Backbone as XML, in Angstrom:
<?xml version="1.0"?>
<chain id="A" units="angstrom">
  <residue number="1" name="MET">
    <atom name="N" x="19.654" y="-14.838" z="-7.112"/>
    <atom name="CA" x="19.110" y="-13.785" z="-6.252"/>
    <atom name="C" x="17.654" y="-13.451" z="-6.667"/>
  </residue>
  <residue number="2" name="ARG">
    <atom name="N" x="16.738" y="-13.428" z="-5.635"/>
    <atom name="CA" x="15.353" y="-13.158" z="-5.989"/>
    <atom name="C" x="15.142" y="-11.687" z="-6.220"/>
  </residue>
  <residue number="3" name="PRO">
    <atom name="N" x="14.122" y="-11.408" z="-6.995"/>
    <atom name="CA" x="13.765" y="-9.968" z="-7.207"/>
    <atom name="C" x="13.312" y="-9.316" z="-5.880"/>
  </residue>
  <residue number="4" name="ARG">
    <atom name="N" x="13.367" y="-7.982" z="-5.840"/>
    <atom name="CA" x="12.924" y="-7.254" z="-4.675"/>
    <atom name="C" x="11.375" y="-7.349" z="-4.638"/>
  </residue>
  <residue number="5" name="ILE">
    <atom name="N" x="10.874" y="-7.361" z="-3.455"/>
    <atom name="CA" x="9.429" y="-7.387" z="-3.236"/>
    <atom name="C" x="8.992" y="-6.011" z="-2.778"/>
  </residue>
  <residue number="6" name="VAL">
    <atom name="N" x="7.973" y="-5.465" z="-3.456"/>
    <atom name="CA" x="7.407" y="-4.161" z="-3.096"/>
    <atom name="C" x="5.948" y="-4.333" z="-2.696"/>
  </residue>
  <residue number="7" name="CYS">
    <atom name="N" x="5.553" y="-3.689" z="-1.541"/>
    <atom name="CA" x="4.123" y="-3.727" z="-1.130"/>
    <atom name="C" x="3.543" y="-2.365" z="-1.392"/>
  </residue>
  <residue number="8" name="LEU">
    <atom name="N" x="2.398" y="-2.431" z="-2.136"/>
    <atom name="CA" x="1.686" y="-1.186" z="-2.485"/>
    <atom name="C" x="0.729" y="-0.834" z="-1.310"/>
  </residue>
  <residue number="9" name="CYS">
    <atom name="N" x="0.741" y="0.401" z="-0.886"/>
    <atom name="CA" x="-0.149" y="0.914" z="0.125"/>
    <atom name="C" x="-0.868" y="2.167" z="-0.345"/>
  </residue>
  <residue number="10" name="GLY">
    <atom name="N" x="-2.109" y="2.301" z="-0.004"/>
    <atom name="CA" x="-2.843" y="3.528" z="-0.369"/>
    <atom name="C" x="-4.365" y="3.264" z="-0.265"/>
  </residue>
  <residue number="11" name="SER">
    <atom name="N" x="-5.139" y="4.231" z="-0.585"/>
    <atom name="CA" x="-6.526" y="4.116" z="-0.511"/>
    <atom name="C" x="-7.098" y="3.314" z="-1.723"/>
  </residue>
  <residue number="12" name="THR">
    <atom name="N" x="-7.994" y="2.385" z="-1.402"/>
    <atom name="CA" x="-8.529" y="1.556" z="-2.462"/>
    <atom name="C" x="-9.513" y="2.303" z="-3.345"/>
  </residue>
  <residue number="13" name="ARG">
    <atom name="N" x="-9.797" y="3.554" z="-3.041"/>
    <atom name="CA" x="-10.639" y="4.368" z="-3.908"/>
    <atom name="C" x="-9.876" y="4.721" z="-5.252"/>
  </residue>
  <residue number="14" name="PHE">
    <atom name="N" x="-8.539" y="4.495" z="-5.229"/>
    <atom name="CA" x="-7.696" y="4.820" z="-6.355"/>
    <atom name="C" x="-7.251" y="3.510" z="-7.045"/>
  </residue>
  <residue number="15" name="ALA">
    <atom name="N" x="-8.118" y="2.697" z="-7.408"/>
    <atom name="CA" x="-7.885" y="1.384" z="-8.029"/>
    <atom name="C" x="-6.926" y="1.566" z="-9.224"/>
  </residue>
  <residue number="16" name="TRP">
    <atom name="N" x="-7.131" y="2.647" z="-10.015"/>
    <atom name="CA" x="-6.305" y="2.824" z="-11.160"/>
    <atom name="C" x="-4.867" y="2.991" z="-10.805"/>
  </residue>
  <residue number="17" name="ALA">
    <atom name="N" x="-4.567" y="3.659" z="-9.650"/>
    <atom name="CA" x="-3.171" y="3.861" z="-9.216"/>
    <atom name="C" x="-2.555" y="2.515" z="-8.839"/>
  </residue>
  <residue number="18" name="PHE">
    <atom name="N" x="-3.311" y="1.600" z="-8.223"/>
    <atom name="CA" x="-2.772" y="0.262" z="-7.884"/>
    <atom name="C" x="-2.431" y="-0.500" z="-9.166"/>
  </residue>
  <residue number="19" name="GLU">
    <atom name="N" x="-3.362" y="-0.397" z="-10.168"/>
    <atom name="CA" x="-3.172" y="-1.133" z="-11.433"/>
    <atom name="C" x="-1.900" y="-0.570" z="-12.121"/>
  </residue>
  <residue number="20" name="ARG">
    <atom name="N" x="-1.758" y="0.734" z="-12.178"/>
    <atom name="CA" x="-0.589" y="1.295" z="-12.846"/>
    <atom name="C" x="0.708" y="0.960" z="-12.150"/>
  </residue>
  <residue number="21" name="ALA">
    <atom name="N" x="0.679" y="1.122" z="-10.764"/>
    <atom name="CA" x="1.948" y="0.853" z="-10.017"/>
    <atom name="C" x="2.305" y="-0.626" z="-10.091"/>
  </residue>
  <residue number="22" name="ASN">
    <atom name="N" x="1.289" y="-1.515" z="-10.079"/>
    <atom name="CA" x="1.557" y="-2.911" z="-10.217"/>
    <atom name="C" x="2.249" y="-3.213" z="-11.519"/>
  </residue>
  <residue number="23" name="ALA">
    <atom name="N" x="1.740" y="-2.634" z="-12.613"/>
    <atom name="CA" x="2.313" y="-2.864" z="-13.947"/>
    <atom name="C" x="3.758" y="-2.309" z="-13.965"/>
  </residue>
  <residue number="24" name="GLU">
    <atom name="N" x="3.857" y="-1.028" z="-13.526"/>
    <atom name="CA" x="5.240" y="-0.413" z="-13.603"/>
    <atom name="C" x="6.306" y="-1.135" z="-12.764"/>
  </residue>
  <residue number="25" name="GLU">
    <atom name="N" x="5.920" y="-1.545" z="-11.537"/>
    <atom name="CA" x="6.890" y="-2.271" z="-10.654"/>
    <atom name="C" x="7.194" y="-3.644" z="-11.251"/>
  </residue>
  <residue number="26" name="THR">
    <atom name="N" x="6.148" y="-4.314" z="-11.751"/>
    <atom name="CA" x="6.379" y="-5.662" z="-12.337"/>
    <atom name="C" x="7.363" y="-5.511" z="-13.565"/>
  </residue>
  <residue number="27" name="LEU">
    <atom name="N" x="7.113" y="-4.540" z="-14.412"/>
    <atom name="CA" x="7.967" y="-4.312" z="-15.603"/>
    <atom name="C" x="9.391" y="-3.988" z="-15.166"/>
  </residue>
  <residue number="28" name="ASN">
    <atom name="N" x="9.514" y="-3.435" z="-13.986"/>
    <atom name="CA" x="10.839" y="-3.112" z="-13.446"/>
    <atom name="C" x="11.482" y="-4.280" z="-12.693"/>
  </residue>
  <residue number="29" name="GLY">
    <atom name="N" x="10.834" y="-5.445" z="-12.856"/>
    <atom name="CA" x="11.425" y="-6.681" z="-12.378"/>
    <atom name="C" x="11.159" y="-6.956" z="-10.860"/>
  </residue>
  <residue number="30" name="LYS">
    <atom name="N" x="10.170" y="-6.375" z="-10.290"/>
    <atom name="CA" x="9.866" y="-6.501" z="-8.862"/>
    <atom name="C" x="8.629" y="-7.428" z="-8.684"/>
  </residue>
  <residue number="31" name="ILE">
    <atom name="N" x="8.602" y="-8.158" z="-7.575"/>
    <atom name="CA" x="7.438" y="-8.867" z="-7.146"/>
    <atom name="C" x="6.572" y="-7.890" z="-6.363"/>
  </residue>
  <residue number="32" name="VAL">
    <atom name="N" x="5.300" y="-7.801" z="-6.790"/>
    <atom name="CA" x="4.343" y="-6.815" z="-6.197"/>
    <atom name="C" x="3.339" y="-7.442" z="-5.331"/>
  </residue>
  <residue number="33" name="LEU">
    <atom name="N" x="3.247" y="-6.920" z="-4.083"/>
    <atom name="CA" x="2.235" y="-7.348" z="-3.211"/>
    <atom name="C" x="1.243" y="-6.154" z="-3.125"/>
  </residue>
  <residue number="34" name="SER">
    <atom name="N" x="-0.054" y="-6.443" z="-3.267"/>
    <atom name="CA" x="-1.036" y="-5.362" z="-3.304"/>
    <atom name="C" x="-2.261" y="-5.712" z="-2.442"/>
  </residue>
  <residue number="35" name="VAL">
    <atom name="N" x="-3.277" y="-4.881" z="-2.472"/>
    <atom name="CA" x="-4.489" y="-5.187" z="-1.727"/>
    <atom name="C" x="-5.217" y="-6.318" z="-2.487"/>
  </residue>
  <residue number="36" name="GLY">
    <atom name="N" x="-5.959" y="-7.089" z="-1.683"/>
    <atom name="CA" x="-6.669" y="-8.191" z="-2.207"/>
    <atom name="C" x="-8.068" y="-7.801" z="-2.788"/>
  </residue>
  <residue number="37" name="CYS">
    <atom name="N" x="-8.615" y="-6.756" z="-2.307"/>
    <atom name="CA" x="-9.924" y="-6.281" z="-2.825"/>
    <atom name="C" x="-9.996" y="-4.820" z="-2.705"/>
  </residue>
  <residue number="38" name="MET">
    <atom name="N" x="-10.554" y="-4.180" z="-3.699"/>
    <atom name="CA" x="-10.679" y="-2.744" z="-3.755"/>
    <atom name="C" x="-12.015" y="-2.291" z="-3.031"/>
  </residue>
  <residue number="39" name="THR">
    <atom name="N" x="-11.970" y="-2.302" z="-1.719"/>
    <atom name="CA" x="-13.271" y="-2.092" z="-0.972"/>
    <atom name="C" x="-13.962" y="-0.747" z="-1.325"/>
  </residue>
  <residue number="40" name="HIS">
    <atom name="N" x="-13.175" y="0.272" z="-1.501"/>
    <atom name="CA" x="-13.767" y="1.563" z="-1.853"/>
    <atom name="C" x="-14.228" y="1.641" z="-3.289"/>
  </residue>
  <residue number="41" name="ALA">
    <atom name="N" x="-13.238" y="1.384" z="-4.185"/>
    <atom name="CA" x="-13.524" y="1.464" z="-5.642"/>
    <atom name="C" x="-14.659" y="0.550" z="-6.068"/>
  </residue>
  <residue number="42" name="ALA">
    <atom name="N" x="-14.694" y="-0.658" z="-5.435"/>
    <atom name="CA" x="-15.753" y="-1.614" z="-5.820"/>
    <atom name="C" x="-17.032" y="-1.381" z="-5.031"/>
  </residue>
  <residue number="43" name="ASN">
    <atom name="N" x="-16.991" y="-0.370" z="-4.103"/>
    <atom name="CA" x="-18.131" y="-0.050" z="-3.243"/>
    <atom name="C" x="-18.620" y="-1.300" z="-2.483"/>
  </residue>
  <residue number="44" name="LEU">
    <atom name="N" x="-17.631" y="-2.048" z="-1.970"/>
    <atom name="CA" x="-17.962" y="-3.197" z="-1.123"/>
    <atom name="C" x="-18.314" y="-2.792" z="0.280"/>
  </residue>
  <residue number="45" name="ASN">
    <atom name="N" x="-19.392" y="-3.330" z="0.743"/>
    <atom name="CA" x="-19.818" y="-3.077" z="2.135"/>
    <atom name="C" x="-19.227" y="-4.166" z="2.980"/>
  </residue>
  <residue number="46" name="ILE">
    <atom name="N" x="-18.202" y="-3.780" z="3.733"/>
    <atom name="CA" x="-17.498" y="-4.768" z="4.581"/>
    <atom name="C" x="-17.805" y="-4.423" z="6.031"/>
  </residue>
  <residue number="47" name="THR">
    <atom name="N" x="-17.714" y="-5.377" z="6.920"/>
    <atom name="CA" x="-17.923" y="-5.080" z="8.331"/>
    <atom name="C" x="-16.685" y="-4.534" z="8.927"/>
  </residue>
  <residue number="48" name="GLU">
    <atom name="N" x="-16.813" y="-3.923" z="10.120"/>
    <atom name="CA" x="-15.668" y="-3.414" z="10.861"/>
    <atom name="C" x="-14.675" y="-4.548" z="11.152"/>
  </residue>
  <residue number="49" name="ASP">
    <atom name="N" x="-15.149" y="-5.759" z="11.443"/>
    <atom name="CA" x="-14.273" y="-6.882" z="11.697"/>
    <atom name="C" x="-13.504" y="-7.246" z="10.424"/>
  </residue>
  <residue number="50" name="GLN">
    <atom name="N" x="-14.128" y="-7.218" z="9.279"/>
    <atom name="CA" x="-13.476" y="-7.502" z="8.034"/>
    <atom name="C" x="-12.455" y="-6.443" z="7.717"/>
  </residue>
  <residue number="51" name="LYS">
    <atom name="N" x="-12.758" y="-5.216" z="7.965"/>
    <atom name="CA" x="-11.817" y="-4.119" z="7.730"/>
    <atom name="C" x="-10.568" y="-4.292" z="8.599"/>
  </residue>
  <residue number="52" name="ALA">
    <atom name="N" x="-10.784" y="-4.615" z="9.881"/>
    <atom name="CA" x="-9.676" y="-4.832" z="10.789"/>
    <atom name="C" x="-8.827" y="-6.050" z="10.325"/>
  </residue>
  <residue number="53" name="ALA">
    <atom name="N" x="-9.459" y="-7.069" z="9.868"/>
    <atom name="CA" x="-8.774" y="-8.215" z="9.402"/>
    <atom name="C" x="-7.931" y="-7.918" z="8.160"/>
  </residue>
  <residue number="54" name="LEU">
    <atom name="N" x="-8.501" y="-7.130" z="7.236"/>
    <atom name="CA" x="-7.762" y="-6.694" z="6.029"/>
    <atom name="C" x="-6.502" y="-5.872" z="6.375"/>
  </residue>
  <residue number="55" name="ASP">
    <atom name="N" x="-6.702" y="-5.003" z="7.382"/>
    <atom name="CA" x="-5.583" y="-4.161" z="7.788"/>
    <atom name="C" x="-4.419" y="-5.035" z="8.369"/>
  </residue>
  <residue number="56" name="VAL">
    <atom name="N" x="-4.747" y="-6.039" z="9.164"/>
    <atom name="CA" x="-3.811" y="-6.960" z="9.696"/>
    <atom name="C" x="-3.116" y="-7.755" z="8.561"/>
  </residue>
  <residue number="57" name="LEU">
    <atom name="N" x="-3.919" y="-8.201" z="7.610"/>
    <atom name="CA" x="-3.371" y="-8.976" z="6.493"/>
    <atom name="C" x="-2.390" y="-8.117" z="5.646"/>
  </residue>
  <residue number="58" name="HIS">
    <atom name="N" x="-2.730" y="-6.873" z="5.493"/>
    <atom name="CA" x="-1.834" y="-5.991" z="4.679"/>
    <atom name="C" x="-0.484" y="-5.753" z="5.416"/>
  </residue>
  <residue number="59" name="LYS">
    <atom name="N" x="-0.555" y="-5.701" z="6.712"/>
    <atom name="CA" x="0.697" y="-5.514" z="7.428"/>
    <atom name="C" x="1.569" y="-6.738" z="7.355"/>
  </residue>
  <residue number="60" name="HIS">
    <atom name="N" x="0.918" y="-7.897" z="7.272"/>
    <atom name="CA" x="1.728" y="-9.123" z="7.001"/>
    <atom name="C" x="2.407" y="-9.055" z="5.627"/>
  </residue>
  <residue number="61" name="LYS">
    <atom name="N" x="1.746" y="-8.449" z="4.666"/>
    <atom name="CA" x="2.306" y="-8.238" z="3.354"/>
    <atom name="C" x="3.502" y="-7.283" z="3.517"/>
  </residue>
  <residue number="62" name="ILE">
    <atom name="N" x="3.388" y="-6.253" z="4.296"/>
    <atom name="CA" x="4.523" y="-5.374" z="4.528"/>
    <atom name="C" x="5.745" y="-6.155" z="5.121"/>
  </residue>
  <residue number="63" name="ASP">
    <atom name="N" x="5.388" y="-7.052" z="6.034"/>
    <atom name="CA" x="6.478" y="-7.915" z="6.638"/>
    <atom name="C" x="7.247" y="-8.678" z="5.538"/>
  </residue>
  <residue number="64" name="LEU">
    <atom name="N" x="6.531" y="-9.139" z="4.570"/>
    <atom name="CA" x="7.113" y="-9.921" z="3.507"/>
    <atom name="C" x="7.964" y="-9.048" z="2.474"/>
  </residue>
  <residue number="65" name="ALA">
    <atom name="N" x="7.644" y="-7.779" z="2.437"/>
    <atom name="CA" x="8.193" y="-6.874" z="1.418"/>
    <atom name="C" x="9.593" y="-6.385" z="1.755"/>
  </residue>
  <residue number="66" name="ASP">
    <atom name="N" x="10.366" y="-6.082" z="0.753"/>
    <atom name="CA" x="11.665" y="-5.370" z="0.939"/>
    <atom name="C" x="11.505" y="-3.870" z="1.064"/>
  </residue>
  <residue number="67" name="GLU">
    <atom name="N" x="10.406" y="-3.379" z="0.470"/>
    <atom name="CA" x="10.121" y="-1.933" z="0.422"/>
    <atom name="C" x="8.600" y="-1.680" z="0.316"/>
  </residue>
  <residue number="68" name="VAL">
    <atom name="N" x="8.211" y="-0.448" z="0.555"/>
    <atom name="CA" x="6.819" y="-0.036" z="0.476"/>
    <atom name="C" x="6.673" y="1.082" z="-0.522"/>
  </residue>
  <residue number="69" name="LEU">
    <atom name="N" x="5.666" y="1.099" z="-1.341"/>
    <atom name="CA" x="5.357" y="2.139" z="-2.274"/>
    <atom name="C" x="3.980" y="2.658" z="-1.896"/>
  </residue>
  <residue number="70" name="VAL">
    <atom name="N" x="3.924" y="3.918" z="-1.430"/>
    <atom name="CA" x="2.652" y="4.556" z="-0.996"/>
    <atom name="C" x="2.063" y="5.312" z="-2.167"/>
  </residue>
  <residue number="71" name="LEU">
    <atom name="N" x="0.830" y="4.895" z="-2.493"/>
    <atom name="CA" x="0.146" y="5.517" z="-3.630"/>
    <atom name="C" x="-0.760" y="6.679" z="-3.116"/>
  </residue>
  <residue number="72" name="ASN">
    <atom name="N" x="-0.094" y="7.776" z="-2.856"/>
    <atom name="CA" x="-0.735" y="8.922" z="-2.235"/>
    <atom name="C" x="-1.248" y="9.890" z="-3.322"/>
  </residue>
  <residue number="73" name="VAL">
    <atom name="N" x="-2.264" y="9.479" z="-4.017"/>
    <atom name="CA" x="-2.880" y="10.291" z="-5.062"/>
    <atom name="C" x="-3.331" y="11.597" z="-4.558"/>
  </residue>
  <residue number="74" name="GLY">
    <atom name="N" x="-2.825" y="12.660" z="-5.148"/>
    <atom name="CA" x="-3.249" y="13.980" z="-4.768"/>
    <atom name="C" x="-2.749" y="14.353" z="-3.346"/>
  </residue>
  <residue number="75" name="GLY">
    <atom name="N" x="-1.811" y="13.585" z="-2.859"/>
    <atom name="CA" x="-1.313" y="13.779" z="-1.541"/>
    <atom name="C" x="-2.129" y="13.067" z="-0.432"/>
  </residue>
  <residue number="76" name="TYR">
    <atom name="N" x="-3.172" y="12.377" z="-0.879"/>
    <atom name="CA" x="-4.109" y="11.758" z="0.082"/>
    <atom name="C" x="-3.471" y="10.562" z="0.805"/>
  </residue>
  <residue number="77" name="ILE">
    <atom name="N" x="-3.453" y="10.606" z="2.133"/>
    <atom name="CA" x="-3.033" y="9.517" z="2.914"/>
    <atom name="C" x="-4.085" y="9.329" z="4.016"/>
  </residue>
  <residue number="78" name="GLY">
    <atom name="N" x="-4.877" y="8.248" z="3.957"/>
    <atom name="CA" x="-5.946" y="8.000" z="4.945"/>
    <atom name="C" x="-5.438" y="7.359" z="6.148"/>
  </residue>
  <residue number="79" name="GLU">
    <atom name="N" x="-6.380" y="7.093" z="7.062"/>
    <atom name="CA" x="-6.011" y="6.517" z="8.373"/>
    <atom name="C" x="-5.285" y="5.159" z="8.258"/>
  </residue>
  <residue number="80" name="SER">
    <atom name="N" x="-5.824" y="4.257" z="7.433"/>
    <atom name="CA" x="-5.246" y="2.916" z="7.264"/>
    <atom name="C" x="-3.845" y="3.026" z="6.669"/>
  </residue>
  <residue number="81" name="THR">
    <atom name="N" x="-3.706" y="3.837" z="5.613"/>
    <atom name="CA" x="-2.439" y="4.002" z="4.971"/>
    <atom name="C" x="-1.414" y="4.613" z="5.925"/>
  </residue>
  <residue number="82" name="ARG">
    <atom name="N" x="-1.824" y="5.579" z="6.706"/>
    <atom name="CA" x="-0.973" y="6.186" z="7.713"/>
    <atom name="C" x="-0.457" y="5.143" z="8.703"/>
  </residue>
  <residue number="83" name="SER">
    <atom name="N" x="-1.371" y="4.222" z="9.068"/>
    <atom name="CA" x="-0.978" y="3.182" z="9.987"/>
    <atom name="C" x="0.000" y="2.241" z="9.377"/>
  </residue>
  <residue number="84" name="GLU">
    <atom name="N" x="-0.199" y="1.889" z="8.056"/>
    <atom name="CA" x="0.788" y="1.058" z="7.345"/>
    <atom name="C" x="2.141" y="1.725" z="7.217"/>
  </residue>
  <residue number="85" name="ILE">
    <atom name="N" x="2.178" y="3.007" z="7.011"/>
    <atom name="CA" x="3.409" y="3.764" z="6.898"/>
    <atom name="C" x="4.151" y="3.685" z="8.288"/>
  </residue>
  <residue number="86" name="GLU">
    <atom name="N" x="3.454" y="3.870" z="9.320"/>
    <atom name="CA" x="4.119" y="3.852" z="10.669"/>
    <atom name="C" x="4.601" y="2.438" z="10.883"/>
  </residue>
  <residue number="87" name="TYR">
    <atom name="N" x="3.819" y="1.425" z="10.469"/>
    <atom name="CA" x="4.233" y="0.040" z="10.676"/>
    <atom name="C" x="5.497" y="-0.283" z="9.874"/>
  </residue>
  <residue number="88" name="ALA">
    <atom name="N" x="5.522" y="0.178" z="8.614"/>
    <atom name="CA" x="6.698" y="-0.070" z="7.803"/>
    <atom name="C" x="7.895" y="0.664" z="8.357"/>
  </residue>
  <residue number="89" name="LYS">
    <atom name="N" x="7.727" y="1.885" z="8.814"/>
    <atom name="CA" x="8.872" y="2.626" z="9.404"/>
    <atom name="C" x="9.398" y="1.839" z="10.591"/>
  </residue>
  <residue number="90" name="ALA">
    <atom name="N" x="8.523" y="1.384" z="11.510"/>
    <atom name="CA" x="8.934" y="0.660" z="12.685"/>
    <atom name="C" x="9.732" y="-0.638" z="12.343"/>
  </residue>
  <residue number="91" name="ALA">
    <atom name="N" x="9.352" y="-1.194" z="11.192"/>
    <atom name="CA" x="9.984" y="-2.426" z="10.713"/>
    <atom name="C" x="11.287" y="-2.113" z="9.913"/>
  </residue>
  <residue number="92" name="GLY">
    <atom name="N" x="11.611" y="-0.783" z="9.737"/>
    <atom name="CA" x="12.773" y="-0.430" z="8.978"/>
    <atom name="C" x="12.684" y="-0.642" z="7.528"/>
  </residue>
  <residue number="93" name="LYS">
    <atom name="N" x="11.514" y="-0.636" z="6.951"/>
    <atom name="CA" x="11.267" y="-0.804" z="5.525"/>
    <atom name="C" x="11.519" y="0.474" z="4.811"/>
  </residue>
  <residue number="94" name="PRO">
    <atom name="N" x="12.229" y="0.514" z="3.673"/>
    <atom name="CA" x="12.341" y="1.737" z="2.862"/>
    <atom name="C" x="10.956" y="2.077" z="2.304"/>
  </residue>
  <residue number="95" name="ILE">
    <atom name="N" x="10.627" y="3.337" z="2.278"/>
    <atom name="CA" x="9.303" y="3.813" z="1.788"/>
    <atom name="C" x="9.462" y="4.791" z="0.702"/>
  </residue>
  <residue number="96" name="ARG">
    <atom name="N" x="8.786" y="4.537" z="-0.411"/>
    <atom name="CA" x="8.754" y="5.481" z="-1.538"/>
    <atom name="C" x="7.309" y="6.001" z="-1.628"/>
  </residue>
  <residue number="97" name="TYR">
    <atom name="N" x="7.099" y="7.134" z="-2.265"/>
    <atom name="CA" x="5.828" y="7.712" z="-2.474"/>
    <atom name="C" x="5.572" y="7.962" z="-3.957"/>
  </residue>
  <residue number="98" name="MET">
    <atom name="N" x="4.343" y="7.746" z="-4.374"/>
    <atom name="CA" x="3.928" y="8.087" z="-5.761"/>
    <atom name="C" x="4.098" y="9.549" z="-5.998"/>
  </residue>
  <residue number="99" name="GLU">
    <atom name="N" x="3.643" y="10.383" z="-5.082"/>
    <atom name="CA" x="3.842" y="11.804" z="-5.156"/>
    <atom name="C" x="4.627" y="12.271" z="-3.935"/>
  </residue>
  <residue number="100" name="GLU">
    <atom name="N" x="5.410" y="13.320" z="-4.115"/>
    <atom name="CA" x="6.191" y="13.850" z="-2.999"/>
    <atom name="C" x="5.226" y="14.201" z="-1.822"/>
  </residue>
  <residue number="101" name="PRO">
    <atom name="N" x="5.505" y="13.604" z="-0.655"/>
    <atom name="CA" x="4.518" y="13.806" z="0.435"/>
    <atom name="C" x="4.792" y="15.128" z="1.102"/>
  </residue>
  <residue number="102" name="ASP">
    <atom name="N" x="3.644" y="15.648" z="1.732"/>
    <atom name="CA" x="3.739" y="16.797" z="2.623"/>
    <atom name="C" x="4.287" y="16.237" z="3.950"/>
  </residue>
  <residue number="103" name="ASN">
    <atom name="N" x="5.422" y="16.564" z="4.307"/>
    <atom name="CA" x="6.002" y="16.063" z="5.498"/>
    <atom name="C" x="5.237" y="16.290" z="6.749"/>
  </residue>
  <residue number="104" name="ALA">
    <atom name="N" x="4.294" y="17.243" z="6.714"/>
    <atom name="CA" x="3.489" y="17.517" z="7.888"/>
    <atom name="C" x="2.462" y="16.433" z="8.142"/>
  </residue>
  <residue number="105" name="ILE">
    <atom name="N" x="2.184" y="15.612" z="7.116"/>
    <atom name="CA" x="1.151" y="14.589" z="7.281"/>
    <atom name="C" x="1.689" y="13.152" z="7.365"/>
  </residue>
  <residue number="106" name="ILE">
    <atom name="N" x="2.999" y="12.994" z="7.290"/>
    <atom name="CA" x="3.479" y="11.615" z="7.362"/>
    <atom name="C" x="4.356" y="11.365" z="8.557"/>
  </residue>
</chain>
């Protein structure tokens, strides 16, 4: 039986949260799918077309995952992450949160 696959979602301004969650989930025996580049944390200037392509690519990662882990540092859930949560919900994926979410925003 293969290990569960978890897809990390959240703002790339919190690179440390992705690194920590990746390590913790891996140590718990899970396959981790994450963002390919930390556009905010690395201060990368990407085009709107590149951003849209990255959003689509990440949704394909959600398709591959058994579950989603939202890295909502300080309760923050941005527009892209909110879209990924809605996508995961529509696909019936279980969703966990790093911090207990404010139900008014999810």
